[in-house]
N, C-alpha and C positions, 0 to 999 in steps of 0.2 A: 112691204112684208113685216110681220111681226119680229120683234127682238127677241131672241133667244136668252132666256133667263140664266142659263148654267153656263153662258160664256161671257167674258170680259170684254173691253173695248179692243183688246189685242186678239180676240179670238180663242183665248186659253180657257180652259175649264175652271169653273169657280161654284162655290157653294152659295146659294142664294141667301142673303141676308134676311132674316126673319125676326130680328131682335125687337124692332119697332112695332110687329104685329101684336094685335090683343090676343089674349088666349079666349078660344071658343070651344065649344063641344064639337068634336068632328067625329064623323062616322064614314066609313066606306063598306060597300059590298061588292064582292067580286064572285064570279062563278065559273066553272069548267066542268067538263064532262070527261069520263073515261069509259070507252066502249070496249067490251071484251067478247070472247066466244060464250054461247049459252051455258056451255059445261062450266066454263071458268066462273061465270057469274054465279052459278048454283053452288059450286064448292064455296065461294066466297060468302054467299048470303047463309049457307049452313055452318060456317065457321070451320070449314074442314081444309083449309090452307095449311101446307105443311109449316110455314112461318109464323102461323098463329092467327090471332084475330086481326084482320087486315084492316077494318075500319077504326078500331080503337088505336091502333098503331099510327094509322094515317092521320087521324085526328089529333092526336098528340104532336106528330110532326108539323103539321099545319100550324099549330099554337107556338111551338118553338120557332118556327121560320119566321113568323110575324115579328117575333122579338128580335130576330137576328138579322133583318133586312138591311139596316144602315151598314152592316158589315159585308153584304153581298153587292149591293147597288151603290156604285160611285156617287158621290154628292148628295146621297139620300140624308136627310137629318135624322138623328137618333131622336125618337119621340118616346113619351112615358105612356105605354099602352095600358088603357083601364080595363078592356075586355077584349077578348078574341073568342070567337064562336065558330066552329066548323060543323055544318050540317050536311047530311047526306039525303038525297032521294033516290031511290033504287027504282028503276024500271025494268021489270023482269021481261016484258015483251021485247025491248030493245037491247036487252043485255047493258044497260048503262048505269052508272052511278053519276049523278049530278051532284057536285060540291057547290057549297055556298059559304063563303068566308066573310064574316062580319067582323070589323075592328073599329074599336071606338077609343078616343082619346080626349082630353082637354088640353090644347095647347096652341101654338103659333102656327102650325102647318098639318096638312092633312095625312091621312092614313091609306090612301089609295095604294101605294107601293107595298105597305104591308099586308093588305087584303089580297092584291094580285100575287105576292109571293107565297102567302099562306096557301092559296088555291093551287098554285103550280107545285109546291113541295107536298102537299096533300095527294095531289094526281100522281107524282112521280113515286111517292111511298106505296101508294095502290099498285103501279106498275111493276115496283121492285119486289113485292111480295108476292106477285101474282105471275110474273114472267117465266117462271120455271115450268108452267102448265100451259101458258099462252104467250107465245113470242109476237102475236099480231095485235096485242093491245094498243088502242090509240087514245092518246091524250088530245082532246079537242076543245076549241073555242072558249079559251081562257080570257075572260074580259072583265072590266069594271062595269057593274050595272047600276049603282047609284054612289052618290057622295053628298055629304052635308057638313055645313060648318064653314066659317071663314067668310071672306068677302064675296064669294061667289055663290053662297047659299046652298041650296039644295039642287042638285042635278041628278036626274033620272034618266039613264042610258038603256034602260031595258027595253 
């Protein structure tokens, strides 16, 4: 059985020591989907939600979330983020918004948690801004789709 890196010999939590690792360019991409009623989707798309421009606010929330990840996830290393991009693909037929969060850094550890956190908070912001008209909104399938950099190189999970 593989040894868990976040536990010491006594089974207590610890932060993994990355001080000896070389700096490399790191990138992580995460995705998630928000599903809503067609009427809600129409209001969002037309910019007619009472709380304002949902996608712009959600995009900003996702960027801010990536930067706050080490304060939210125990034992997550603070990393200097060079770039965070939040993109949306709207599917009118399915009344869904697919979120893609891409985070890049040059450092000793990856940015997978930052990309996943950005995706989750973007989705939660969409939910929050639309819940007054649609209590049945679903946040689905938040996952890492790719990562690159470091010793493990490029991994495509899509």
